[in-house]
C-alpha positions as CSV (number, residue, x, y, z in Angstrom):
1,M,0.0,0.0,0.0
2,I,1.3,3.5,-0.9
3,V,1.3,6.6,1.2
4,P,-1.8,8.7,0.3
5,A,-1.3,12.1,-1.3
6,K,-3.3,13.7,1.5
7,R,-0.9,12.4,4.1
8,M,2.1,13.6,2.0
9,S,0.6,17.1,2.0
10,R,0.3,17.2,5.6
11,L,4.0,16.1,5.9
12,L,5.1,18.9,3.5
13,A,3.0,21.4,5.4
14,T,4.7,20.3,8.6
15,A,8.1,20.6,7.0
16,L,7.3,24.1,5.8
17,A,6.2,25.1,9.3
18,V,9.5,23.8,10.8
19,V,11.6,25.7,8.2
20,T,9.7,28.9,8.8
21,A,10.3,28.6,12.5
22,I,14.1,28.1,12.0
23,V,14.2,31.2,9.8
24,C,12.5,33.2,12.5
25,L,14.7,31.9,15.2
26,V,17.8,32.7,13.2
27,G,16.8,36.2,12.4
28,A,15.7,37.0,16.1
29,P,18.2,39.0,18.2
30,R,19.7,37.2,21.1
31,D,20.1,39.1,24.3
32,G,23.7,38.9,25.5
33,A,24.8,37.0,22.5
34,A,27.9,39.2,22.1
35,A,29.5,41.8,24.2
36,P,30.1,45.2,22.7
37,R,33.5,45.6,21.0
38,A,35.7,48.6,21.0
39,P,36.3,50.2,17.6
40,I,39.6,49.8,16.0
41,G,41.8,52.8,16.5
42,G,40.1,53.6,19.9
43,T,41.9,53.1,23.1
44,P,40.2,50.6,25.5
45,A,39.6,51.7,29.1
46,N,42.6,51.2,31.4
47,A,44.8,50.0,28.5
48,P,48.6,51.1,28.8
49,V,49.6,53.3,26.0
50,P,53.3,53.4,25.0
51,P,54.8,56.9,25.2
52,E,55.5,57.1,21.4
53,L,51.8,56.3,20.7
54,A,50.4,58.8,23.1
55,G,48.0,61.3,21.5
56,I,47.7,59.4,18.1
57,G,45.2,57.1,16.7
58,I,41.8,56.9,14.9
59,D,38.5,56.6,16.8
60,D,35.4,55.3,15.1
61,R,33.1,58.2,14.5
62,A,30.7,56.5,12.0
63,G,27.3,58.2,12.0
64,S,28.6,61.5,13.0
65,D,28.2,64.6,10.8
66,M,31.1,66.5,9.2
67,P,31.6,70.2,9.9
68,R,30.2,71.7,6.8
69,D,31.0,75.3,7.3
70,V,34.8,75.3,7.7
71,T,36.7,77.0,5.0
72,L,39.9,75.6,3.5
73,T,42.2,76.4,0.6
74,D,42.7,74.2,-2.5
75,Q,45.7,73.5,-4.7
76,D,44.6,76.4,-6.8
77,S,44.6,78.9,-3.9
78,K,40.9,79.0,-4.0
79,R,38.9,79.3,-0.8
80,V,36.5,76.3,-0.5
81,R,33.7,75.4,1.9
82,L,33.9,71.7,3.0
83,G,30.2,71.4,2.9
84,D,30.2,72.1,-0.8
85,Y,31.9,68.8,-1.5
86,F,28.9,67.0,-0.1
87,D,26.5,67.6,-3.0
88,G,23.9,64.9,-2.1
89,K,25.0,62.8,-5.1
90,R,28.5,61.5,-4.6
91,P,30.2,59.9,-1.6
92,V,33.5,61.4,-0.6
93,V,36.8,59.6,0.5
94,L,38.7,61.9,2.9
95,V,42.4,61.4,3.7
96,L,44.3,63.4,6.4
97,A,48.0,63.5,5.4
98,Y,50.7,66.1,5.2
99,Y,52.7,66.7,2.0
100,Q,56.1,66.6,3.4
101,C,55.6,63.4,5.3
102,P,58.7,61.2,4.8
103,M,57.0,57.9,4.6
104,L,53.6,57.0,6.2
105,C,51.4,59.6,4.4
106,S,52.8,58.6,1.0
107,L,52.0,54.9,1.7
108,V,48.4,55.8,2.7
109,L,47.9,57.9,-0.4
110,K,49.4,55.1,-2.6
111,G,46.9,52.7,-0.9
112,V,44.0,55.0,-1.8
113,L,45.3,55.5,-5.3
114,D,45.6,51.7,-5.7
115,G,42.1,51.3,-4.4
116,M,40.7,53.9,-6.8
117,K,42.4,52.0,-9.7
118,E,40.8,48.8,-8.8
119,I,37.2,50.0,-9.1
120,R,35.4,51.0,-12.3
121,W,34.0,54.2,-10.9
122,T,36.0,57.4,-11.6
123,A,36.8,60.2,-9.1
124,G,34.8,63.2,-10.0
125,Q,32.0,61.2,-11.6
126,E,30.7,58.6,-9.0
127,Y,32.6,59.9,-6.0
128,R,35.1,62.4,-4.8
129,V,38.4,62.3,-3.0
130,L,39.8,64.9,-0.6
131,V,43.2,65.1,0.9
132,L,43.6,67.5,3.8
133,S,47.0,68.4,5.1
134,F,47.4,68.9,9.0
135,D,50.8,70.5,8.6
136,P,50.6,74.3,8.8
137,R,53.9,74.4,6.9
138,D,52.3,73.0,3.8
139,T,51.4,75.5,0.9
140,T,49.2,75.5,-2.1
141,E,52.3,74.9,-4.2
142,S,53.1,71.6,-2.3
143,A,49.4,70.7,-2.6
144,A,49.4,71.3,-6.2
145,A,52.6,69.2,-6.7
146,K,51.2,66.4,-4.7
147,R,48.0,66.5,-6.7
148,L,49.7,66.5,-10.0
149,N,51.8,63.4,-9.1
150,H,48.7,61.4,-8.1
151,I,46.5,62.5,-11.0
152,E,49.2,61.5,-13.5
153,A,49.6,58.1,-11.7
154,Y,45.7,57.7,-11.8
155,H,45.6,57.7,-15.6
156,R,42.0,58.9,-15.7
157,E,40.5,62.3,-16.3
158,V,39.3,63.9,-13.1
159,T,36.5,66.5,-13.3
160,N,33.9,68.1,-11.0
161,R,36.5,68.8,-8.3
162,G,36.8,65.0,-8.1
163,W,40.2,64.9,-6.4
164,D,41.4,68.0,-4.5
165,F,44.3,68.6,-2.1
166,L,43.6,71.1,0.5
167,I,45.4,73.1,3.3
168,G,44.1,75.1,6.2
169,D,44.9,76.8,9.4
170,Q,45.6,74.7,12.5
171,A,42.4,75.3,14.2
172,T,40.2,74.6,11.1
173,V,42.1,71.4,10.3
174,K,41.9,70.3,13.9
175,T,38.1,70.7,13.7
176,V,37.9,68.4,10.8
177,A,40.3,65.8,12.4
178,D,38.3,65.8,15.5
179,A,35.1,65.2,13.6
180,V,36.5,62.0,12.0
181,G,38.4,60.9,15.1
182,F,41.8,61.4,13.6
183,K,44.4,62.2,16.4
184,Y,47.9,63.4,15.6
185,R,50.7,65.3,17.4
186,W,54.0,67.1,16.6
187,D,57.1,65.1,17.5
188,A,59.7,67.8,18.4
189,R,62.5,65.3,18.6
190,D,62.1,63.9,15.1
191,E,60.6,67.1,13.8
192,Q,57.7,65.4,12.1
193,F,54.1,64.5,12.9
194,A,53.1,61.3,14.6
195,H,49.8,60.0,13.4
196,A,47.8,56.8,12.4
197,A,47.1,55.5,9.0
198,G,43.5,55.4,7.5
199,A,40.9,57.0,5.3
200,F,37.3,58.0,5.8
201,V,34.3,57.6,3.6
202,I,31.5,60.2,3.9
203,T,28.0,60.0,2.6
204,P,26.7,62.4,-0.1
205,S,24.9,64.3,2.6
206,G,28.1,64.7,4.9
207,R,27.7,61.9,7.4
208,I,30.7,59.7,8.2
209,S,29.8,56.3,6.9
210,R,33.0,54.2,7.4
211,T,36.6,54.4,8.5
212,M,39.1,52.4,6.5
213,Y,42.1,51.5,8.6
214,G,45.7,50.9,7.5
215,M,47.6,51.6,4.3
216,S,45.7,49.5,1.8
217,F,42.1,49.7,1.1
218,P,40.7,46.7,-0.8
219,E,37.3,47.3,0.8
220,M,36.9,50.8,-1.0
221,R,34.4,49.5,-3.5
222,L,32.0,48.2,-0.8
223,A,32.6,51.3,1.4
224,L,31.6,53.6,-1.4
225,L,28.7,51.5,-2.3
226,E,27.5,51.5,1.3
227,A,28.1,55.2,1.7
228,S,26.4,56.2,-1.6
229,E,23.0,55.6,0.1
230,G,21.8,53.7,-3.0
231,K,22.9,56.4,-5.5
232,M,25.6,54.3,-7.2
233,G,26.2,50.7,-8.2
234,T,24.4,48.1,-10.3
235,V,21.9,45.5,-9.0
236,G,24.8,43.1,-8.8
237,D,26.7,45.5,-6.6
238,K,23.8,45.8,-4.2
239,V,23.6,42.0,-4.0
240,L,27.2,42.0,-3.3
241,L,26.8,44.6,-0.4
242,F,23.9,42.4,0.8
243,C,26.3,39.5,1.2
244,F,28.9,41.4,3.1
245,H,28.8,43.7,6.2
246,Y,31.4,45.7,8.0
247,D,33.0,44.0,11.0
248,P,34.6,46.6,13.3
249,V,36.7,43.9,15.0
250,A,38.1,42.7,11.6
251,G,38.4,46.3,10.5
252,G,36.8,45.5,7.1
253,Y,33.9,43.8,5.2
254,V,33.2,40.1,5.9
255,L,30.8,37.6,4.6
256,A,27.4,38.2,6.2
257,T,26.7,34.6,7.3
258,L,23.5,35.4,9.2
259,R,22.1,37.3,6.2
260,L,22.9,34.4,3.9
261,M,21.2,31.9,6.3
262,K,18.2,34.1,6.4
263,A,18.1,34.4,2.6
264,G,18.6,30.7,2.3
265,G,15.7,30.0,4.6
266,A,13.5,32.4,2.8
267,L,14.3,30.8,-0.5
268,T,13.6,27.3,1.0
269,V,10.2,28.6,2.2
270,L,9.5,30.1,-1.2
271,L,10.3,26.9,-3.1
272,L,8.2,24.8,-0.7
273,S,5.3,27.2,-1.1
274,L,5.5,27.1,-4.8
275,F,5.6,23.3,-4.8
276,L,2.7,23.0,-2.5
277,F,0.6,25.5,-4.4
278,R,1.2,23.6,-7.6
279,F,0.5,20.2,-6.0
280,W,-2.8,21.4,-4.4
281,R,-3.9,23.1,-7.6
282,V,-3.4,20.0,-9.6
283,E,-5.2,17.9,-7.0
284,R,-8.2,20.4,-6.9
285,R,-8.4,20.2,-10.7
286,R,-8.4,16.4,-10.7
287,R,-11.2,16.2,-8.0
288,R,-13.3,18.8,-9.9
289,D,-13.0,16.7,-13.0
290,G,-13.8,13.5,-11.1
291,D,-10.4,11.9,-11.8
292,S,-8.5,9.9,-9.2
293,P,-6.2,11.8,-6.9
294,A,-2.9,12.9,-8.4
295,P,0.1,10.9,-7.2
296,G,2.3,12.9,-4.9
297,P,6.0,12.5,-4.3
298,G,5.2,10.2,-1.3
299,D,3.3,7.7,-3.4
300,L,6.7,6.3,-4.5
301,L,7.5,5.3,-0.9
302,P,6.1,2.0,0.3
303,E,4.0,2.0,3.5
304,R,5.6,0.3,6.5
305,R,4.2,-3.1,7.4
306,S,3.1,-3.7,11.0
């Protein structure tokens, strides 16, 4: 004797309910599942700080607003307002560096340049890049020379103020640095600035979206896509962003396992629902026409003998 189609339908319905419950449990937040983690670049409470690192670092300021009314000077000696770079259309990559830096700043700028070359979007079109010096000794001439070197190495045309190199007075630059959590200090012994390495991604509306730490930025594409607030990228890019999320402990984007589990569970529910809908529809049509019940998948299984 074979398993009746009606019994098979009940089994599938039960399986559907179980899968739905699993998806709901996976998606539900768990109290106390993870302790809050300190952002990279921040100094944990009571942690000893080496003297040479005192007063430097990068604190995570994601979600904070940039000071829009500060006035700076670009490489062409034009006075510019920081808020004018946030046009509501393009995200902005901000780098704090000084143009006479003997090593670290050049490595950070090279990392930004390499990241820009690896993505198909072009500075000035889909996004903008700003480099701001925190050294009061820097001039518009040094800013222009630094910009020319990097524009030539970029090998793309940059329009719409897509990559500007700026200078400003100490108080103004400090206001911008404090806003993004960038801490630096003058080292009188070595006669140079001590500072951390990183870059900041700002939304088109002027809100800090993400801090990229280090001297290389393979996550630039995802960071720009996230900061764009849906204003850039293809459907494929948005799917990619769905599959990854920013991990402050890892300091970058990692595979969003929980999201993928939820998506997989939703897909399973959808497929089961489509199967049951088709099965019940065929069964109803056969009953209406007076035919014998349609064989279900379970009809192929022999019934257990007592």
